[in-house]
matplotlib code that plots the C-alpha trace (Angstrom):
import matplotlib.pyplot as plt

x = [24.5, 24.3, 20.8, 20.3, 19.1, 15.6, 17.1, 19.6, 16.8, 14.7, 17.7, 18.4, 14.8, 14.7, 17.8, 16.3, 13.1, 14.7, 15.2, 11.7, 10.2, 12.1, 10.8, 7.3, 7.5, 8.8, 6.0, 3.5, 4.9, 4.5, 0.9, 0.2, 1.7, 0.0, -1.5, -2.6, -3.4, -0.5, 0.6, 1.9, 3.6, 3.7, 6.3, 4.6, 1.4, -2.1, -2.5, 1.2, 2.1, 3.3, 0.1, -2.1, -0.1, 0.2, -3.6, -4.1, -1.7, -2.9, -6.4, -5.2, -2.6, -5.4, -7.4, -4.4, -3.2, -6.7, -5.8, -6.5, -3.8, -3.8, -2.1, -0.8, 0.8, 3.7, 5.1, 8.2, 11.9, 11.8, 10.7, 12.7, 9.7, 8.0, 11.2, 12.1, 8.5, 9.0, 12.2, 10.6, 7.6, 9.6, 7.2, 6.8, 3.7, 4.9, 6.4, 7.4, 6.6, 9.9, 12.2, 15.7, 15.8, 14.6, 16.9, 20.1, 19.9, 17.9, 20.1, 23.2, 21.9, 19.6, 21.4, 18.2, 18.0, 19.4, 18.6, 20.6, 19.7, 21.5, 18.8, 16.2, 15.7, 14.2, 11.0, 9.1, 9.4, 6.3, 6.9, 9.2, 8.0, 9.3, 8.4, 7.1, 8.4, 5.4, 4.5, 1.2, -1.0, -1.1, -0.4, 2.8, 4.3, 7.0, 5.7, 8.8, 11.6, 14.0, 11.9, 11.9, 15.7, 16.2, 13.8, 15.6, 18.9, 17.6, 16.4, 16.2, 13.1, 11.8, 10.6, 8.5, 8.7, 6.8, 9.6, 13.3, 15.2, 12.1, 12.3, 10.3, 13.1, 16.0, 14.6, 14.4, 17.9, 19.3, 17.8, 19.1, 22.6, 22.6, 21.3, 23.8, 21.2, 20.0, 16.6, 15.5, 14.0, 10.7, 9.8, 6.2, 4.6, 3.4, 2.6, -0.8, 0.4, 3.3, 1.1, -1.6, 1.0, 2.4, -1.2, -1.3, 2.0, 3.7, 6.6, 7.8, 8.0, 8.1, 8.8, 6.4, 4.9, 2.4, 0.2, -0.1, -0.1, -2.2, -5.6, -4.3, -2.8, -6.0, -8.0, -6.1, -4.5, -0.9, 1.3, 3.7, 7.0, 8.9, 8.8, 11.9, 11.7, 13.6, 10.5, 7.4, 4.4, 1.3, -0.8, 1.3, 2.3, 3.0, 5.3, 9.1, 11.5, 14.4, 16.7, 14.6, 14.7, 18.4, 19.7, 21.1, 21.4, 19.4, 16.8, 15.2, 12.9, 12.1, 12.3, 10.0, 8.8, 8.2, 10.9, 11.1, 13.6, 16.6, 15.9, 12.4, 11.2, 12.3, 8.9, 7.1, 9.3, 8.9, 5.2, 4.8, 7.0, 5.0, 1.7, 3.0, 4.2, 0.7, -0.9, 1.3, 0.7, -3.0, -4.5, -6.9, -4.0, -1.9, -4.8, -5.1, -1.4, -1.7, -4.3, -1.8, 1.0, 3.1, 4.9, 4.5, 8.0, 7.9, 11.1, 12.3, 13.5, 17.1, 16.6, 15.1, 18.0, 20.4, 18.5, 18.8, 22.6, 23.0, 21.1, 22.9, 26.1, 24.0, 21.9, 24.8, 26.5, 23.5, 23.6, 27.3, 26.6, 23.8, 25.6, 27.5, 24.2, 22.6, 25.5, 25.4]
y = [82.2, 80.7, 79.9, 76.3, 75.8, 74.4, 71.1, 70.7, 71.3, 68.6, 66.2, 66.8, 66.4, 63.1, 61.8, 62.8, 61.1, 57.8, 56.3, 57.4, 55.9, 52.7, 52.5, 53.2, 50.6, 48.0, 48.8, 48.6, 45.3, 44.0, 45.1, 43.7, 40.3, 37.9, 39.4, 36.0, 32.5, 30.7, 27.4, 24.9, 21.9, 18.6, 16.3, 13.2, 11.5, 11.9, 10.4, 10.9, 12.7, 15.7, 15.8, 15.7, 18.5, 20.5, 20.6, 21.4, 24.4, 25.5, 25.9, 28.1, 30.0, 31.0, 32.4, 34.3, 35.7, 36.3, 34.5, 31.0, 28.4, 25.6, 22.4, 20.4, 16.9, 16.5, 13.0, 11.3, 10.8, 10.9, 14.5, 15.7, 16.5, 18.6, 20.5, 21.3, 22.5, 25.1, 26.3, 26.6, 28.6, 31.9, 33.7, 34.7, 32.7, 29.1, 27.1, 23.5, 21.5, 19.8, 18.3, 17.1, 14.0, 15.7, 18.6, 16.9, 13.2, 13.0, 15.5, 13.5, 10.1, 10.9, 11.8, 13.2, 15.9, 19.2, 21.1, 21.5, 22.8, 26.0, 26.7, 27.2, 29.5, 28.2, 30.2, 28.7, 25.7, 23.5, 20.4, 17.9, 14.3, 10.7, 7.6, 4.2, 0.7, -1.3, -4.8, -6.4, -7.2, -10.9, -14.1, -14.7, -11.2, -10.4, -9.1, -7.3, -5.4, -8.1, -10.7, -8.5, -8.1, -11.9, -12.7, -10.3, -11.9, -15.4, -14.8, -12.1, -10.0, -6.6, -3.3, -0.6, 3.2, 6.2, 6.8, 6.6, 9.0, 9.9, 10.0, 6.7, 5.1, 6.6, 5.8, 2.1, 2.3, 3.8, 1.0, -1.7, -0.2, 0.0, -3.6, -4.9, -6.5, -5.9, -5.9, -5.1, -1.6, -1.4, 2.3, 3.4, 6.7, 7.8, 6.3, 5.2, 2.6, 1.6, 0.9, -0.9, -3.4, -3.8, -4.8, -7.2, -8.7, -7.9, -6.6, -7.5, -4.1, -0.3, 2.8, 5.7, 8.7, 8.3, 10.7, 8.3, 5.1, 5.7, 5.1, 1.7, 0.8, 1.7, -0.1, -3.3, -3.5, -2.7, -3.5, -1.0, -2.5, 0.7, 4.4, 6.3, 9.4, 10.0, 8.9, 6.8, 8.3, 9.1, 7.5, 4.3, 4.0, 0.3, 0.6, 0.9, 3.4, 2.2, 2.9, 0.8, -2.0, -2.1, 0.6, 3.2, 6.7, 5.9, 8.6, 9.5, 12.5, 14.7, 18.5, 19.9, 23.3, 25.6, 26.6, 28.9, 29.5, 31.4, 34.4, 34.8, 38.1, 38.7, 40.4, 37.2, 35.0, 37.2, 37.5, 33.8, 33.1, 35.6, 34.0, 30.5, 31.5, 32.8, 29.6, 27.3, 29.2, 28.8, 26.5, 25.0, 24.2, 22.7, 20.5, 19.3, 18.6, 16.6, 14.3, 13.7, 12.8, 15.7, 18.5, 22.0, 23.5, 27.1, 29.0, 32.1, 31.8, 32.1, 29.4, 27.1, 27.6, 26.8, 23.6, 22.5, 23.3, 21.1, 18.2, 18.3, 16.3, 13.5, 12.9, 13.3, 10.5, 8.3, 9.2, 8.3, 4.8, 4.3, 5.7, 2.4, 0.5, 3.1, 2.9, -0.9]
z = [-15.9, -19.4, -20.5, -21.7, -25.2, -25.6, -27.0, -24.1, -21.6, -23.3, -23.3, -19.6, -18.7, -20.6, -18.7, -15.4, -16.3, -17.3, -13.7, -12.8, -16.0, -15.4, -11.9, -13.0, -15.8, -13.3, -11.0, -13.8, -14.9, -11.3, -11.3, -14.7, -14.3, -14.8, -17.9, -19.4, -18.1, -16.4, -17.7, -15.1, -16.8, -14.9, -16.5, -14.9, -15.9, -14.4, -11.0, -10.1, -6.9, -8.9, -10.9, -7.8, -6.1, -9.3, -9.7, -6.0, -6.0, -9.4, -8.0, -5.1, -7.1, -9.6, -6.7, -5.3, -8.6, -10.0, -13.1, -14.4, -14.0, -16.6, -15.5, -18.5, -18.3, -20.7, -20.1, -21.5, -21.2, -17.4, -17.5, -20.5, -22.7, -20.0, -19.0, -22.6, -23.4, -20.7, -22.2, -25.6, -24.3, -24.3, -22.0, -18.4, -17.8, -18.2, -15.2, -14.6, -11.5, -10.9, -8.3, -7.6, -9.9, -13.2, -12.5, -11.5, -12.7, -15.9, -17.9, -16.7, -17.9, -20.8, -24.0, -25.4, -22.7, -24.0, -20.8, -17.6, -14.2, -15.1, -17.8, -15.1, -12.2, -8.9, -8.4, -5.4, -3.2, -2.9, -1.0, 0.7, 0.8, 1.4, -0.5, 0.3, -0.9, -2.2, -3.2, -4.2, -1.3, -2.0, -0.1, -2.1, -2.0, 0.6, 3.9, 5.1, 3.4, 4.5, 2.7, -0.4, -0.5, 0.2, -2.7, -5.1, -4.1, -4.7, -8.3, -11.0, -10.7, -11.9, -10.4, -11.9, -11.8, -13.1, -15.7, -16.3, -14.1, -12.0, -8.2, -8.1, -10.2, -8.3, -4.8, -5.8, -7.2, -4.0, -2.0, -4.3, -4.3, -0.5, -0.2, -2.7, -5.0, -8.6, -10.3, -13.8, -14.1, -16.0, -16.6, -17.2, -18.3, -14.9, -11.5, -12.4, -15.0, -12.8, -9.8, -11.8, -13.2, -9.7, -8.5, -11.4, -10.3, -13.6, -11.4, -7.9, -6.3, -6.8, -4.8, -5.1, -3.4, -0.6, -2.5, -5.4, -3.4, -0.2, -1.8, -3.1, 0.3, 2.1, -0.5, 0.1, -3.3, -2.2, 0.8, 2.2, 3.4, 4.4, 4.2, 3.1, 5.4, 8.7, 10.8, 10.5, 8.7, 10.7, 8.0, 8.2, 11.9, 11.6, 8.6, 9.5, 8.0, 5.9, 8.9, 11.2, 8.6, 8.8, 6.4, 8.8, 7.3, 4.2, 4.0, 0.6, 0.2, -2.7, -2.7, -5.3, -6.5, -9.4, -11.9, -14.9, -17.7, -16.4, -18.6, -17.3, -15.8, -12.3, -11.7, -12.7, -10.6, -7.5, -7.8, -8.3, -5.3, -3.1, -4.2, -3.5, -0.1, 0.7, -0.6, 1.4, 4.6, 4.2, 6.8, 4.2, 1.9, 4.7, 5.6, 2.0, 1.9, 5.1, 3.5, 0.7, 3.2, 2.0, 3.8, 2.5, 2.0, 3.0, 2.2, 0.2, -3.3, -2.1, 0.6, -2.0, -4.4, -1.5, -0.7, -4.3, -4.3, -1.2, -2.8, -6.2, -5.2, -3.7, -6.7, -9.1, -7.2, -7.8, -11.5, -11.8, -10.4, -12.9, -15.9, -16.8, -16.8, -19.1, -21.5, -21.7]

ax = plt.figure().add_subplot(projection="3d")
ax.plot(x, y, z, "-o")
ax.set_aspect("equal")
plt.show()
């Protein structure tokens, strides 16, 4: 048998070692990530539903991953500034807390948006939540959804939102489209400013998350006219759904979670997904979510991506109806 030269033996040994080295490097990467603080970007302002949830999960993710999680609000453009900040980060430690509207509608309507859903990879689901239609809690404000729609039909009025293209904007637009009435949209930089001006009667109504609005409803500042989910909310048992108020089949809920740039490390995405799954299954976290009137969304990365794919046509249809108004 021919004896291999020393150089050939070294070359063959290196080839044999490559798969093993790759496996060891991947395993090392999995063990090392996260190797620095994690940044969680929230594209909505302080006090918004996304902000409250982002800070809640950031606290528990930090404990699970044994690394600090820094929550940063980057507000503007209906989420454009926050999403594009994540794409510019070029690391495996920056994520965005996002949902159906910023991913599917804002890029379609906002010419300033250079991102598309395909630029991101869904990492981990976080929540599914309905909204609530709100008016000031005054003697002159409508007391039912039917009264609100009749009032809007009678004279021009305005509604507020947490920003152009946000779910708070689109939920109101979906209701207006279904009711066949129009109102002037007044976007704000976050739910806090939107709800404050609603209390001050600068606008007629808004639609916002229960997370952001419940303290103001309980405090007597705002009146809830309808919830947008498929059933009444335990926290608001006397408030009807949109369907009960006469809009059969109209159910509006947000699906939200963590996203990363599409070229991010699979190791980072998988570890974050696993950590989020553990966090959401925690009884303590589920109790915290319940106080925020929000349902933890527990699913695999693949199931999360499939949910988003199912939602895309619905929200793109809303965007197409709004596009002529945006161009005018």
